[in-house]
C-alpha positions in Angstrom: 137.1 192.4 14.4 135.9 195.8 15.2 132.8 196.8 17.1 131.6 193.2 17.4 128.5 192.6 19.4 126.3 189.4 19.8 123.4 188.7 17.3 121.2 187.8 20.1 120.3 189.7 23.3 120.1 186.5 25.3 123.8 185.8 24.8 125.8 186.6 27.9 128.9 188.5 27.4 132.0 188.7 29.6 133.7 191.8 28.2 136.9 191.6 30.2 137.5 188.0 29.0 136.0 188.4 25.5 133.9 185.4 26.2 130.3 184.8 24.7 127.9 182.4 26.3 124.8 181.5 24.1 121.8 180.0 25.9 121.4 176.9 23.6 123.0 175.0 20.7 120.8 176.8 18.2 121.9 180.2 19.6 125.5 179.0 19.4 125.2 178.3 15.7 123.4 181.7 15.2 126.3 183.4 16.8 129.0 181.5 14.9 127.2 182.3 11.7 127.0 185.9 12.8 130.8 186.1 13.0 131.3 184.5 9.6 128.8 186.7 8.0 130.4 189.8 9.2 134.1 188.9 9.2 134.9 186.1 6.7 135.4 188.2 3.8 138.2 188.9 1.3 139.9 191.4 3.6 139.6 189.2 6.6 140.7 185.7 7.6 138.7 183.9 10.4 140.3 180.9 11.9 138.7 178.6 14.4 140.0 176.2 17.3 137.8 173.9 19.3 138.5 172.9 22.9 136.1 170.4 24.6 136.9 172.2 27.9 135.8 175.8 28.3 138.6 176.6 30.7 141.5 175.2 28.5 144.2 177.7 27.5 145.6 178.3 24.1 148.8 176.6 24.8 150.9 174.2 22.5 151.4 170.4 23.3 155.0 171.2 24.1 154.0 173.8 26.7 151.4 171.8 28.3 153.7 168.7 28.5 156.4 171.0 30.1 154.0 172.2 32.7 152.8 168.7 33.6 156.1 166.8 33.4 158.6 169.3 34.7 156.5 171.3 37.2 153.8 168.9 38.3 151.1 171.5 37.2 147.9 170.7 35.5 148.5 170.9 31.7 145.9 173.7 31.3 146.9 175.8 34.2 149.0 179.2 33.9 152.4 179.5 35.2 152.5 181.7 38.2 153.3 185.3 37.8 156.6 184.8 39.3 157.5 182.1 36.8 155.9 183.7 33.8 158.0 186.9 34.5 161.1 184.8 35.0 164.0 185.0 32.4 165.4 181.7 33.8 162.0 180.0 32.8 162.2 181.8 29.4 165.6 180.3 28.7 164.8 177.0 30.1 161.9 176.2 28.0 163.4 177.8 25.0 166.6 175.5 25.3 164.6 172.5 26.0 162.7 173.2 22.8 165.8 173.8 20.8 167.4 170.6 22.3 164.4 168.7 21.0 164.3 170.4 17.6 167.8 170.8 16.4 170.1 168.7 18.6 168.0 165.5 19.0 165.4 165.8 16.3 165.7 167.2 12.8 164.1 166.7 9.3 165.0 163.6 7.4 167.3 163.5 4.4 164.3 163.0 2.2 162.6 166.1 3.5 165.8 168.1 3.1 166.0 166.9 -0.5 162.6 168.2 -1.2 163.4 171.7 0.0 165.4 172.1 -3.2 163.2 170.0 -5.7 159.8 171.1 -4.5 160.4 174.3 -2.4 158.9 172.8 0.7 160.0 173.8 4.3 161.4 170.7 5.9 161.2 171.8 9.5 157.5 172.8 8.9 156.7 169.4 7.5 158.3 167.7 10.3 156.3 169.6 12.9 153.2 169.4 11.0 153.6 165.6 10.8 153.9 165.5 14.6 150.8 167.5 15.1 148.8 165.5 12.6 150.1 162.1 13.5 151.1 162.2 17.3 150.4 158.4 17.4 153.2 157.4 15.0 155.6 160.3 15.7 157.0 159.1 19.1 159.2 161.3 21.1 161.4 158.6 22.1 163.5 159.2 25.3 162.6 163.0 25.2 160.5 163.9 28.3 158.5 166.7 26.7 155.9 165.9 24.0 154.7 167.7 20.9 155.8 171.0 19.2 155.0 174.7 19.8 152.5 174.9 17.1 148.7 174.8 17.6 146.3 173.6 15.0 143.6 175.9 13.8 141.1 175.5 10.9 139.5 177.7 8.3 136.2 175.7 9.0 134.0 176.5 11.9 132.2 173.1 11.6 135.6 171.3 12.0 136.4 173.6 15.1 133.0 172.5 16.5 133.9 168.9 16.1 136.9 169.2 18.1 135.0 171.3 20.8 132.3 168.5 21.0 134.6 165.5 20.8 134.3 163.5 24.1 132.8 166.6 25.6 131.0 166.5 29.0 130.2 170.1 30.0 131.0 173.5 28.5 133.2 173.4 25.5 134.5 176.4 23.4 135.3 177.5 20.0 137.9 180.2 19.6 137.4 182.6 16.8 140.6 184.5 15.7 140.7 187.3 13.1 144.1 186.4 11.8 144.1 189.7 9.9 144.0 191.6 13.1 147.2 189.9 14.4 149.3 191.9 11.9 151.8 190.6 9.4 152.3 187.2 11.2 151.9 184.9 8.3 155.4 183.5 7.7 157.4 183.2 4.5 160.7 182.8 6.5 161.5 179.0 6.7 160.9 177.5 10.1 164.7 176.6 10.4 165.6 180.3 10.2 163.1 181.0 12.8 164.6 178.4 15.1 167.9 180.1 14.7 166.5 183.5 15.5 164.8 182.1 18.6 168.0 180.8 19.8 169.9 184.0 19.2 167.2 186.4 20.5 165.9 184.2 23.3 169.1 183.4 24.8 170.0 187.1 24.7 167.0 187.6 27.0 164.8 189.3 24.2 161.1 188.5 24.1 160.1 186.3 21.2 157.0 188.1 20.3 153.6 187.5 19.1 152.3 184.1 17.7 153.4 183.4 14.1 151.0 181.8 11.5 152.3 179.2 9.0 150.5 178.2 5.9 153.3 177.8 3.2 152.3 177.8 -0.4 154.1 174.5 -1.1 153.3 171.6 1.3 153.4 167.8 0.9 149.9 166.4 0.6 148.6 165.4 4.2 145.1 164.2 3.7 144.3 164.9 7.4 145.5 168.4 7.3 143.6 169.0 4.0 140.3 167.6 5.3 140.7 169.6 8.5 141.5 172.9 6.7 144.4 173.3 9.0 146.4 176.4 9.6 149.1 176.8 12.2 150.1 179.2 15.0 153.5 179.0 16.6 153.6 179.7 20.3 156.7 181.9 20.4 156.6 183.0 24.1 156.6 179.5 25.7 155.8 181.0 29.2 152.5 182.6 28.1 149.4 181.2 26.2 148.3 182.8 22.8 145.1 184.4 24.2 147.1 186.4 26.8 149.6 187.6 24.2 146.8 188.6 21.9 145.0 190.4 24.7 148.0 192.5 25.3 148.4 193.0 21.5 144.7 194.3 21.5 145.5 197.2 23.9 147.7 198.7 21.2 145.0 198.4 18.5 142.3 200.7 17.6 139.1 199.0 19.1 140.1 195.8 17.4 139.5 192.3 18.7 141.8 189.5 17.8 140.1 186.5 19.5 136.8 185.8 21.1 135.8 182.5 22.9 132.4 181.3 22.0 131.2 178.8 24.5 129.6 175.7 23.5 126.9 175.0 26.3 126.7 172.0 28.4 124.1 169.5 27.7 124.2 170.1 24.0 126.5 167.3 23.1 124.0 165.2 21.2 122.7 168.1 19.2 126.1 169.1 18.1 127.0 165.5 17.2 123.7 165.1 15.0 124.4 168.5 13.4 128.0 167.6 12.4 127.0 164.1 11.2 124.4 165.7 8.9 127.4 167.8 7.4 129.7 164.9 6.9 132.1 166.0 9.7 132.9 162.6 11.1 136.0 160.9 12.5 136.3 159.0 9.3 136.5 162.3 7.3 138.9 164.0 9.8 141.2 161.1 10.2 141.4 159.4 6.9 143.8 156.3 6.8 144.2 156.3 10.6 
């Protein structure tokens, strides 16, 4: 997104944080539509993610759970600078992740068989299932929940639903120009990426920018289909996606990868009514739940 500015003069902009704060729900919708009108074109791909708390980070469930259960931190807090710069933390989080996905957990024989017959990626399907059905995909005795992938959506309305769900205060919709992230859409199987994470990460190398996954061949998952889901993998487990993307922006020519559009407090009912009129309900987003 180049040279992006609000549609409305009343929208407050925090330039350093790339955060926009509309005055009302109507203004919020106008700014959201402004983004889509300018940037949802054939040569761009906008993806969206909703948070019911404005201050939540773009961290995966695995990282949030690690912060809470291993360090006693709030799930949505950042690691201290000393920790985030630590190679020991880098290796510790990476190897906990590889212990969970590789040693203790792996795709079923049925998923492995579908790799040959239907060209599906078994590791991707396992992780997507955990994301979409956390209620049935229990972690067993393993302490750390979830995966390193974050759910995004091609639908701004669906992101708004998640930003408004059980909200009490300012929420946020993150708007990411996936085109501006570079060649991050993956065609490499997830299993090979796990092997590379193991090799490079344990050699002390940085694991790079978030990777996007939307394989051409997937098992039908009605939740994922209705939610128009796309997934970004958090590669650097010490640092949230927004922080990584801000560093990446510094190397780009006046390009913005992600902007946070704040959903103002006190607009919960308006947002719910708007979504209901458009058919974006819990029954639609969670079929057969």
